[in-house]
Steps between C-alpha positions, in 0.01 A plus 500: 500500500602866436391835621240656269601825327273800501183303622319833547469528120286190490263595781172688389410816682247450779139556403362829636841638586551862406877533558749240415877546580763244413868442500707660223783284381594134487496264797455134578218384725632244746233263645489217747714210395656682199847372583405162639467624861167408663425835667118499498383669814821680586672618181295789393739765637799335334314474165400867518866591573611291207246666275604852611868406454440391143342836421821667637720263303331577174509873559877477573561283199313751278740764624797265412592461872599185678203347673482210758266211424201464728601336841376152582300448813819370667700798384234734650515311822886516507481878415261568798732307739815690376319830548414392860123498447445130558686242705704227325219245562296696240698358206337200359174568699149546364450829683335768301636849427295818480533850339768612750729205406430552133588869529829449674609213262433725193691775660791256584509328170436777255554819700146604430314646806133406551216695659262317740152646552355349829129433490321333792171439338292522174415870558879587522559301192228678312659833614826398342357433154581845373878445605497161325345642185760778507774242544388323183458829323845617573726202572295200370700234668341209686365561845446247776186499715520297801196396710443286810 
């Protein structure tokens, strides 16, 4: 199996939706089990990170700059341990990662800072929709939305 490139181009716009904002530029969508690792139930943060990293890689390659490949789940775990965010027992575990870990991994691997918008409930998420739309209007890179 391989990651799917530019999957958003194949998805129809939602019925009744007045505003649609999408990623600009190439990326690969990483999904559960794409690399043979059975990560159903705990791998969504890793797969989102890999998807976001692929967008960065494609952007760097378009600028003729050196770009690292997307990290494997194990490499992400090792990076978090090396940064002091997780204990060594985290490596090889099935512990999930969230938006915070994704943001520090992107910053560490690609030197691209991330912005985290904290929302505690649906009303706060709705209040951030204008900021998200502005993000897609100006920057147009993938965004991660975490939810418990």
